[in-house]
C-alpha positions in Angstrom: -47.9 0.0 2.1 -46.0 3.1 2.8 -46.2 5.7 0.2 -43.2 7.6 -0.8 -44.7 11.1 0.4 -45.0 9.5 4.0 -41.4 8.8 4.3 -39.3 10.7 6.9 -36.6 12.9 5.2 -33.3 13.8 6.4 -31.8 17.2 5.9 -29.2 17.1 3.1 -26.6 18.5 5.8 -27.3 15.1 8.0 -26.5 13.0 4.9 -23.3 14.9 4.2 -22.4 14.2 7.9 -23.4 10.6 7.9 -21.3 10.2 4.6 -18.3 12.0 5.9 -18.4 10.0 9.1 -18.5 6.6 7.1 -15.6 7.8 5.1 -13.5 8.5 7.9 -14.1 5.3 9.3 -13.1 3.6 6.4 -9.9 5.6 6.3 -9.0 4.6 10.0 -9.9 1.0 9.6 -7.7 0.7 6.3 -4.8 1.8 8.4 -5.0 -0.9 11.3 -2.6 -3.2 11.8 0.7 -1.0 11.9 2.6 2.0 10.8 5.2 2.9 8.3 8.5 2.1 10.4 11.0 3.6 8.2 13.2 6.2 10.1 12.0 9.9 9.3 15.7 10.8 9.4 16.3 9.0 5.8 13.3 11.3 4.2 13.9 9.8 0.7 13.5 6.1 1.7 10.9 7.3 4.1 8.7 8.8 1.2 9.4 5.9 -1.0 7.7 3.7 1.5 5.0 6.2 1.8 4.4 6.0 -2.0 4.5 2.2 -1.7 2.0 2.1 0.7 -0.5 4.3 -1.4 0.2 2.6 -5.0 1.6 -0.8 -4.1 0.1 -2.3 -0.8 -3.0 -3.8 -2.3 -1.0 -6.6 -4.0 2.7 -6.6 -2.5 3.7 -7.0 1.2 6.7 -5.5 3.0 6.3 -4.7 6.8 8.5 -1.4 6.8 5.6 0.2 4.7 2.8 -1.4 6.5 1.8 -3.2 3.3 0.4 -6.5 3.3 -0.9 -7.2 0.0 -3.9 -9.0 -0.8 -3.3 -12.1 0.8 -4.0 -12.7 4.6 -0.5 -13.1 6.7 0.0 -17.0 7.0 -2.0 -18.2 4.1 0.0 -20.9 2.7 -2.4 -21.3 -0.4 -1.5 -19.2 -3.7 -4.4 -16.9 -2.6 -5.7 -14.2 -5.1 -4.3 -13.8 -8.6 -3.3 -10.4 -7.7 -0.8 -11.1 -5.1 2.7 -9.6 -5.6 5.8 -10.8 -4.4 6.6 -10.4 -0.6 9.3 -8.0 -0.3 9.8 -8.8 3.3 11.5 -12.1 1.9 12.4 -11.3 -1.6 15.3 -9.0 -2.0 15.4 -6.6 -5.1 17.9 -4.4 -6.7 16.9 -0.5 -7.6 17.3 -1.5 -11.4 15.2 -4.4 -11.3 12.4 -2.6 -9.3 12.6 0.3 -12.1 12.3 -2.2 -14.8 9.2 -4.0 -12.9 7.5 -0.4 -12.5 7.9 0.4 -16.3 6.8 -2.8 -17.6 4.1 -3.9 -15.7 6.4 -6.5 -13.5 8.1 -9.4 -15.2 7.0 -12.2 -17.7 3.7 -10.7 -18.2 2.3 -10.2 -14.9 -0.7 -8.4 -14.2 1.0 -5.4 -12.6 -0.2 -2.3 -14.4 2.9 -0.4 -16.0 3.8 2.8 -14.7 1.8 2.6 -11.6 4.3 5.2 -10.3 6.4 7.3 -12.8 9.4 9.8 -12.7 10.8 10.8 -9.3 8.2 8.6 -7.3 9.2 5.6 -9.1 12.8 6.2 -8.0 11.8 7.0 -4.5 9.8 3.4 -4.5 12.8 1.8 -6.1 15.2 3.2 -3.4 13.0 2.0 -0.7 12.8 -1.5 -1.8 16.3 -1.5 -2.6 17.2 -0.5 1.0 14.6 -2.5 2.7 13.6 -5.7 0.8 14.6 -9.0 2.2 14.7 -7.4 5.9 17.8 -5.3 5.1 19.0 -2.2 6.7 16.6 -2.7 10.0 18.2 0.4 11.6 16.5 2.5 8.8 13.4 0.1 7.8 12.4 -0.7 11.3 13.5 2.2 13.3 10.1 3.4 14.4 8.4 0.2 15.9 
């Protein structure tokens, strides 16, 4: 049996370095599989894509924002309860997006209300109105 006093201890600085390396690896791995392809010249739509990636990509998919939801690509089964609409397929209007953001989706779905607010909500709505349903490929898929 090993006593606590005989265990090798690591200096606090080594533990901090190891933790930072692990966090860095997780951040890099989370971005694997693509990048936001919205043109940088349309700054408001680009910023909306970035916010969508940060706040909405856990449940919703749209390739222009490198967002693939919680359901693996190509899976035919319904998947997770938190799978939101695939905006590569579904076209949406700005007002409908703002309604869903404010009210937590439509018809009592599990989307949290006000996941983004204010100007950020407007930017996400503009992005989806521009890029959902594979619209505006010159803007939304410009950086492939």
